[in-house]
N, CA, C and O of each residue as an XYZ file, in Angstrom:
428
protein
N     104.076     83.214    106.818
C     103.773     81.892    106.328
C     103.457     81.012    107.523
O     104.186     81.035    108.515
N     102.390     80.243    107.448
C     102.021     79.387    108.574
C     103.032     78.260    108.734
O     103.810     77.958    107.829
N     102.996     77.651    109.907
C     103.945     76.581    110.224
C     103.803     75.418    109.242
O     104.800     74.859    108.786
N     102.561     75.060    108.919
C     102.331     73.941    108.019
C     102.826     74.257    106.610
O     103.421     73.399    105.960
N     102.586     75.483    106.129
C     103.049     75.862    104.791
C     104.570     75.890    104.745
O     105.172     75.469    103.757
N     105.188     76.380    105.805
C     106.650     76.413    105.866
C     107.208     75.000    105.861
O     108.212     74.724    105.205
N     106.560     74.117    106.586
C     106.988     72.717    106.624
C     106.872     72.091    105.248
O     107.797     71.424    104.784
N     105.734     72.305    104.591
C     105.532     71.718    103.259
C     106.539     72.291    102.258
O     107.047     71.566    101.403
N     106.827     73.591    102.365
C     107.800     74.206    101.474
C     109.175     73.597    101.689
O     109.869     73.272    100.725
N     109.579     73.438    102.962
C     110.895     72.869    103.246
C     110.988     71.420    102.779
O     112.036     70.986    102.300
N     109.902     70.675    102.916
C     109.895     69.285    102.423
C     110.034     69.266    100.899
O     110.714     68.405    100.341
N     109.382     70.223    100.234
C     109.496     70.319     98.780
C     110.910     70.663     98.341
O     111.417     70.116     97.362
N     111.541     71.574     99.075
C     112.920     71.948     98.751
C     113.842     70.750     98.938
O     114.682     70.465     98.084
N     113.682     70.055    100.050
C     114.522     68.873    100.308
C     114.314     67.824     99.225
O     115.278     67.257     98.710
N     113.055     67.566     98.881
C     112.770     66.571     97.842
C     113.363     67.008     96.507
O     113.887     66.177     95.765
N     113.287     68.297     96.193
C     113.855     68.793     94.943
C     115.362     68.649     94.896
O     115.927     68.261     93.874
N     116.012     68.965     96.012
C     117.467     68.844     96.070
C     117.884     67.390     95.915
O     118.774     67.071     95.126
N     117.237     66.511     96.672
C     117.574     65.085     96.591
C     117.298     64.548     95.188
O     118.111     63.810     94.630
N     116.153     64.918     94.623
C     115.838     64.469     93.257
C     116.841     64.979     92.248
O     117.233     64.247     91.340
N     117.266     66.235     92.395
C     118.269     66.791     91.484
C     119.601     66.088     91.603
O     120.262     65.825     90.599
N     119.993     65.785     92.811
C     121.261     65.071     93.026
C     121.202     63.695     92.380
O     122.126     63.286     91.677
N     120.100     62.983     92.629
C     119.962     61.634     92.071
C     119.951     61.681     90.546
O     120.636     60.893     89.894
N     119.177     62.601     89.978
C     119.116     62.705     88.512
C     120.489     63.059     87.940
O     120.903     62.504     86.922
N     121.185     63.973     88.588
C     122.508     64.363     88.111
C     123.494     63.212     88.128
O     124.267     63.030     87.187
N     123.466     62.454     89.178
C     124.393     61.325     89.294
C     124.038     60.225     88.298
O     124.923     59.634     87.679
N     122.749     59.952     88.145
C     122.339     58.863     87.260
C     122.585     59.188     85.788
O     122.833     58.285     84.989
N     122.519     60.454     85.425
C     122.736     60.828     84.026
C     124.176     61.217     83.723
O     124.491     61.586     82.592
N     125.047     61.141     84.711
C     126.458     61.462     84.486
C     127.108     60.347     83.659
O     126.755     59.176     83.802
N     128.050     60.713     82.802
C     128.695     59.692     81.944
C     129.791     58.935     82.695
O     130.974     59.037     82.371
N     129.369     58.179     83.700
C     130.310     57.377     84.479
C     129.783     55.953     84.539
O     128.636     55.684     84.179
N     130.630     55.052     84.994
C     130.188     53.669     85.138
C     129.180     53.571     86.276
O     129.089     54.461     87.121
N     128.436     52.491     86.283
C     127.425     52.282     87.319
C     128.021     52.248     88.708
O     127.454     52.812     89.644
N     129.160     51.592     88.849
C     129.796     51.487     90.159
C     130.238     52.860     90.652
O     130.047     53.195     91.821
N     130.833     53.657     89.759
C     131.253     55.005     90.141
C     130.040     55.863     90.497
O     130.069     56.617     91.470
N     128.982     55.742     89.709
C     127.773     56.539     89.950
C     127.141     56.182     91.283
O     126.731     57.068     92.034
N     127.057     54.887     91.584
C     126.465     54.467     92.849
C     127.292     54.955     94.037
O     126.740     55.406     95.041
N     128.632     54.861     93.916
C     129.497     55.334     95.000
C     129.335     56.843     95.178
O     129.231     57.327     96.305
N     129.312     57.581     94.080
C     129.158     59.029     94.159
C     127.793     59.403     94.742
O     127.683     60.326     95.549
N     126.760     58.677     94.323
C     125.412     58.928     94.845
C     125.375     58.676     96.350
O     124.835     59.481     97.108
N     125.946     57.564     96.772
C     125.967     57.233     98.197
C     126.720     58.303     98.980
O     126.250     58.753    100.025
N     127.880     58.711     98.484
C     128.664     59.730     99.169
C     127.912     61.060     99.248
O     127.906     61.725    100.284
N     127.284     61.432     98.140
C     126.550     62.698     98.099
C     125.381     62.681     99.068
O     125.171     63.647     99.802
N     124.614     61.587     99.078
C     123.465     61.480     99.978
C     123.927     61.464    101.432
O     123.306     62.100    102.283
N     124.990     60.757    101.721
C     125.516     60.719    103.094
C     125.990     62.107    103.524
O     125.734     62.526    104.653
N     126.680     62.824    102.629
C     127.121     64.187    102.945
C     125.918     65.100    103.182
O     125.903     65.888    104.128
N     124.915     64.986    102.317
C     123.715     65.805    102.456
C     123.046     65.522    103.797
O     122.645     66.446    104.504
N     122.928     64.245    104.141
C     122.307     63.879    105.415
C     123.115     64.436    106.585
O     122.546     64.981    107.531
N     124.428     64.302    106.523
C     125.268     64.802    107.623
C     125.113     66.313    107.799
O     125.072     66.810    108.924
N     125.028     67.041    106.680
C     124.898     68.492    106.747
C     123.517     68.931    107.244
O     123.391     69.961    107.905
N     122.490     68.150    106.925
C     121.116     68.576    107.205
C     120.377     67.660    108.180
O     119.147     67.648    108.208
N     121.113     66.901    108.970
C     120.489     65.955    109.894
C     119.499     66.622    110.850
O     118.415     66.075    111.053
N     119.815     67.777    111.448
C     118.834     68.391    112.359
C     117.534     68.788    111.642
O     116.443     68.590    112.176
N     117.656     69.346    110.436
C     116.459     69.736    109.695
C     115.642     68.511    109.276
O     114.411     68.537    109.300
N     116.330     67.456    108.897
C     115.639     66.228    108.499
C     114.921     65.630    109.710
O     113.780     65.180    109.597
N     115.582     65.624    110.857
C     114.958     65.092    112.078
C     113.739     65.927    112.465
O     112.713     65.380    112.869
N     113.851     67.254    112.342
C     112.717     68.131    112.670
C     111.568     67.920    111.688
O     110.404     67.889    112.087
N     111.894     67.777    110.403
C     110.852     67.535    109.399
C     110.146     66.204    109.667
O     108.927     66.098    109.536
N     110.929     65.194    110.041
C     110.346     63.889    110.358
C     109.437     63.995    111.583
O     108.344     63.430    111.604
N     109.898     64.721    112.600
C     109.106     64.901    113.816
C     107.789     65.612    113.497
O     106.727     65.195    113.961
N     107.861     66.682    112.707
C     106.654     67.416    112.336
C     105.710     66.558    111.506
O     104.492     66.620    111.673
N     106.280     65.756    110.609
C     105.445     64.874    109.795
C     104.730     63.854    110.672
O     103.545     63.587    110.471
N     105.431     63.290    111.632
C     104.813     62.301    112.521
C     103.734     62.951    113.392
O     102.687     62.350    113.632
N     103.984     64.170    113.862
C     102.973     64.875    114.654
C     101.731     65.162    113.812
O     100.605     65.024    114.290
N     101.942     65.561    112.563
C     100.809     65.823    111.668
C     100.017     64.547    111.402
O      98.786     64.564    111.376
N     100.724     63.454    111.208
C     100.059     62.164    110.974
C      99.255     61.759    112.204
O      98.111     61.320    112.082
N      99.848     61.904    113.390
C      99.136     61.552    114.627
C      97.887     62.412    114.808
O      96.838     61.911    115.213
N      98.002     63.702    114.510
C      96.857     64.600    114.636
C      95.756     64.207    113.653
O      94.578     64.192    114.008
N      96.139     63.892    112.427
C      95.137     63.487    111.435
C      94.476     62.165    111.833
O      93.268     62.005    111.662
N      95.254     61.218    112.360
C      94.676     59.953    112.815
C      93.662     60.208    113.924
O      92.584     59.615    113.929
N      94.006     61.093    114.869
C      93.099     61.421    115.965
C      91.808     62.026    115.419
O      90.714     61.633    115.824
N      91.938     62.986    114.498
C      90.752     63.635    113.940
C      89.879     62.651    113.160
O      88.653     62.699    113.255
N      90.499     61.773    112.402
C      89.739     60.777    111.639
C      89.029     59.812    112.576
O      87.859     59.489    112.370
N      89.735     59.350    113.611
C      89.111     58.442    114.581
C      87.941     59.115    115.292
O      86.906     58.487    115.519
N      88.101     60.388    115.643
C      87.030     61.128    116.310
C      85.815     61.261    115.389
O      84.682     61.069    115.829
N      86.043     61.586    114.124
C      84.937     61.702    113.170
C      84.274     60.348    112.942
O      83.053     60.270    112.802
N      85.071     59.282    112.906
C      84.512     57.944    112.740
C      83.614     57.586    113.921
O      82.530     57.031    113.737
N      84.072     57.907    115.146
C      83.249     57.624    116.331
C      81.941     58.407    116.286
O      80.883     57.869    116.612
N      82.010     59.672    115.883
C      80.791     60.482    115.777
C      79.832     59.875    114.761
O      78.634     59.759    115.021
N      80.360     59.493    113.610
C      79.526     58.888    112.575
C      78.939     57.568    113.050
O      77.758     57.298    112.832
N      79.746     56.754    113.690
C      79.292     55.465    114.192
C      78.189     55.653    115.234
O      77.186     54.939    115.216
N      78.374     56.612    116.139
C      77.346     56.885    117.147
C      76.066     57.399    116.506
O      74.968     57.061    116.947
N      76.204     58.206    115.477
C      75.032     58.722    114.771
C      74.255     57.584    114.097
O      73.025     57.548    114.144
N      74.976     56.673    113.481
C      74.331     55.527    112.826
C      73.624     54.662    113.866
O      72.487     54.241    113.655
N      74.293     54.398    114.985
C      73.672     53.604    116.042
C      72.415     54.288    116.570
O      71.401     53.636    116.818
N      72.490     55.601    116.738
C      71.345     56.357    117.230
C      70.175     56.260    116.256
O      69.031     56.069    116.670
N      70.463     56.393    114.963
C      69.406     56.302    113.945
C      68.800     54.899    113.928
O      67.586     54.750    113.787
N      69.641     53.869    114.071
C      69.135     52.499    114.102
C      68.215     52.291    115.302
O      67.154     51.676    115.185
N      68.634     52.811    116.458
C      67.809     52.658    117.656
C      66.489     53.412    117.501
O      65.437     52.935    117.927
N      66.557     54.583    116.892
C      65.348     55.374    116.668
C      64.394     54.623    115.733
O      63.189     54.574    115.983
N      64.929     54.046    114.668
C      64.084     53.286    113.735
C      63.500     52.051    114.409
O      62.335     51.718    114.191
N      64.304     51.366    115.231
C      63.810     50.187    115.944
C      62.691     50.572    116.904
O      61.702     49.849    117.020
N      62.835     51.702    117.592
C      61.792     52.168    118.501
C      60.529     52.511    117.726
O      59.427     52.167    118.152
N      60.681     53.193    116.577
C      59.518     53.524    115.756
C      58.814     52.257    115.281
O      57.585     52.187    115.281
N      59.596     51.259    114.875
C      59.016     49.990    114.419
C      58.295     49.299    115.572
O      57.197     48.769    115.400
N      58.917     49.307    116.743
C      58.295     48.693    117.915
C      56.993     49.421    118.276
O      55.984     48.779    118.565
N      57.017     50.754    118.260
C      55.814     51.530    118.552
C      54.726     51.243    117.515
O      53.549     51.132    117.858
N      55.123     51.124    116.260
C      54.178     50.842    115.192
C      53.551     49.462    115.393
O      52.337     49.297    115.266
N      54.393     48.473    115.709
C      53.883     47.113    115.925
C      52.981     47.066    117.151
O      51.945     46.402    117.121
N      53.339     47.739    118.204
C      52.513     47.774    119.405
C      51.205     48.503    119.130
O      50.158     48.118    119.653
N      51.254     49.526    118.334
C      50.042     50.263    117.971
C      49.100     49.405    117.157
O      47.888     49.472    117.361
N      49.608     48.609    116.251
C      48.773     47.725    115.432
C      48.180     46.601    116.256
O      47.045     46.189    116.014
N      48.931     46.098    117.231
C      48.403     45.030    118.073
C      47.236     45.552    118.902
O      46.248     44.842    119.091
N      47.334     46.754    119.388
C      46.273     47.337    120.196
C      45.010     47.561    119.369
O      43.906     47.478    119.908
N      45.146     47.841    118.088
C      43.995     48.070    117.235
C      43.173     46.787    117.070
O      41.952     46.843    116.927
N      43.839     45.643    117.092
C      43.130     44.407    116.834
C      42.734     43.662    118.106
O      42.140     42.587    118.022
N      43.045     44.200    119.271
C      42.621     43.576    120.510
C      41.143     43.929    120.745
O      40.765     45.100    120.696
N      40.323     42.920    120.996
C      38.882     43.160    121.233
C      38.511     42.775    122.606
O      37.349     42.903    122.990
């Protein structure tokens, strides 16, 4: 399994576990105050147990975001340069056309 697929799978597992915990606590037949305290305790325990994995997942996510930003910026620069080049080419063609027409009417 590639690194990116493994990362996405682990993020899915974490999200599923957290979602299951939250759903279980919210649908439990307890008062709101008890449910909130239990939810907070459960999430804090989960974080304490999995802090290194969560930190690594966050680091990988930030690296992926930075890489995507770099790639998007690079593609934007290429596109922008291409547009500028086409504009300059059209301006040169227009200038050549205008100069050609002026020469035709010079006597």
